C-alpha positions in Angstrom: 45.8 102.5 -114.8 48.8 100.5 -115.9 49.4 100.1 -119.5 48.8 96.9 -121.3 52.4 96.0 -121.7 53.2 96.2 -118.0 50.0 94.2 -117.1 51.0 91.5 -119.6 54.5 91.4 -118.2 53.1 91.0 -114.7 50.8 88.2 -115.7 53.6 86.3 -117.4 55.9 86.5 -114.4 53.0 85.2 -112.2 52.5 82.3 -114.6 56.2 81.5 -114.6 56.2 81.4 -110.8 53.1 79.2 -110.8 54.8 76.8 -113.3 57.8 76.5 -111.0 55.6 75.5 -108.1 53.8 72.9 -110.3 57.1 71.5 -111.5 58.2 70.9 -107.9 55.1 68.7 -107.2 56.0 65.0 -107.4 53.6 62.9 -109.4 51.6 60.4 -107.3 52.5 56.8 -107.8 49.9 54.7 -109.4 48.4 52.0 -107.2 49.2 48.7 -108.6 47.0 45.8 -107.8 48.6 42.4 -107.6 46.4 39.5 -108.6 47.2 36.0 -107.8 47.3 33.9 -111.0 47.4 30.2 -110.5 47.2 27.3 -112.9 44.7 24.6 -111.8 44.1 21.7 -114.3 44.3 23.8 -117.4 42.4 26.8 -116.0 43.7 30.2 -114.8 42.2 31.8 -111.8 42.5 35.4 -110.8 40.2 35.7 -107.9 40.2 38.0 -104.8 38.0 35.5 -103.0 40.5 32.7 -103.5 43.4 35.0 -102.5 41.5 36.0 -99.3 40.8 32.4 -98.4 44.3 31.3 -99.1 45.7 34.2 -97.0 43.5 33.2 -94.1 44.4 29.5 -94.5 48.1 30.3 -94.6 48.0 32.8 -91.8 45.6 31.4 -89.1 44.9 33.4 -86.0 44.5 36.8 -87.6 41.4 38.9 -87.1 39.2 40.1 -89.9 40.7 43.6 -89.6 44.3 42.3 -89.7 43.5 40.3 -92.8 42.0 43.3 -94.5 44.9 45.5 -93.5 47.5 43.1 -94.8 45.8 42.4 -98.1 45.2 46.2 -98.5 49.0 46.5 -98.6 48.9 44.1 -101.6 46.4 46.4 -103.4 43.1 44.9 -102.4 40.3 47.0 -101.0 39.8 46.6 -97.2 36.0 46.6 -97.5 36.1 43.9 -100.2 38.4 41.6 -98.2 36.4 42.2 -95.0 33.1 41.4 -96.8 34.5 38.3 -98.4 35.8 37.0 -95.0 32.4 37.6 -93.5 30.7 35.6 -96.3 33.2 32.8 -95.9 32.3 32.7 -92.2 28.6 32.4 -93.1 29.2 29.5 -95.4 31.7 27.8 -93.0 34.8 27.9 -95.2 36.5 29.6 -92.2 35.6 29.9 -88.5 36.3 32.5 -85.9 37.1 31.9 -82.2 35.8 34.1 -79.3 38.5 36.7 -79.9 37.6 36.9 -83.6 40.7 35.1 -84.9 40.1 33.4 -88.3 41.0 29.9 -89.2 40.3 28.0 -92.4 38.2 24.8 -92.0 38.9 23.3 -95.5 42.1 22.9 -97.4 40.9 24.1 -100.8 38.9 27.1 -101.7 35.3 26.4 -102.7 33.5 29.3 -104.5 30.8 31.0 -102.5 27.4 30.6 -104.0 24.8 33.3 -103.8 21.1 32.5 -103.1 20.3 33.0 -106.7 22.8 30.4 -107.8 21.5 28.0 -105.2 18.0 28.5 -106.5 19.0 27.9 -110.1 20.8 24.7 -109.2 18.0 23.4 -106.9 15.9 20.7 -108.4 12.2 21.5 -108.6 10.4 19.7 -105.9 7.3 17.7 -106.9 4.2 19.3 -105.5 1.9 16.8 -103.6 -1.0 15.7 -105.6 -4.3 16.8 -104.2 -7.2 14.6 -104.9 -10.5 16.6 -105.0 -13.7 14.7 -104.5 -15.7 15.4 -107.6 -19.4 15.5 -107.7 -20.9 13.1 -110.1 -21.9 14.5 -113.4 -25.5 14.9 -114.2 -26.9 12.7 -116.8 -28.5 14.4 -119.7 -30.9 12.6 -121.9 -31.3 14.0 -125.3 -34.7 13.5 -126.9 -35.5 14.3 -130.5 -38.8 16.2 -130.2 -39.8 15.5 -133.8 -39.3 11.7 -133.7 -39.3 11.1 -129.9 -36.1 9.1 -130.2 -33.9 9.1 -127.1 -30.3 9.8 -128.1 -28.6 9.4 -124.7 -30.7 7.0 -122.7 -30.2 6.9 -118.9 -28.3 3.7 -118.0 -30.5 1.2 -116.3 -29.1 0.4 -112.8 -28.6 -3.3 -112.4 -30.2 -4.7 -109.3 -27.8 -5.1 -106.4 -26.8 -8.7 -106.1 -28.3 -10.6 -103.1 -25.5 -11.6 -100.8 -25.3 -15.4 -100.8 -24.3 -17.5 -97.9 -20.6 -18.1 -97.8 -18.9 -21.3 -96.9 -15.4 -21.9 -95.5 -14.5 -23.6 -98.8 -15.1 -20.3 -100.6 -12.2 -18.8 -98.6 -10.0 -21.9 -98.5 -10.1 -22.6 -102.2 -8.6 -19.2 -103.0 -5.7 -19.5 -100.5 -2.1 -20.6 -101.3 -0.4 -23.0 -99.0 1.6 -20.2 -97.4 -1.5 -18.1 -96.9 -3.4 -21.1 -95.4 -0.6 -21.7 -92.8 -0.6 -18.0 -91.9 -4.4 -18.1 -91.5 -4.1 -21.2 -89.4 -1.6 -19.6 -87.0 -3.6 -16.4 -86.7 -6.8 -18.3 -86.0 -5.0 -20.5 -83.4 -3.7 -17.4 -81.6 -7.2 -15.9 -81.6 -9.0 -19.0 -80.5 -6.5 -20.7 -78.2 -4.8 -17.6 -76.9 
């Protein structure tokens, strides 16, 4: 069994060698993400969606994969760029031909709205009014048992009026000149043909 001093010496030399190998390792460079910062009417926009759209607009004819690869070089995630391009295809900001080459349809970027945003902005639609035929209420007569007084008497139905004979003057007297002329023309068409 080696003594403690030699074991400690051996461990120190191994650590020194390990330190040398660690010092030879180059530190990895940090990935820097470049964001587009633009000034539009007193507002600043840093937006990967806008950057993706403008890249497609400025470089028409690239496929979704090529756009994702080129923007990945600038520090954006490929999956994010690819997903945004697909969403822009769905809302028709960009179009793709048979070969999958992308082209912008509009000149300016329009933010993509989610279904939730559309529902919040949608005006509530008026529900159609449904008329329900109601059964007539039953009439309740309240009679005071002590006095015999009727508190809510049943209304007496008036007799139906007897239809009286009508005369042409009943109709003519109620017409204006325009209505009379229209009636005359209608009757002439019916009677003369």
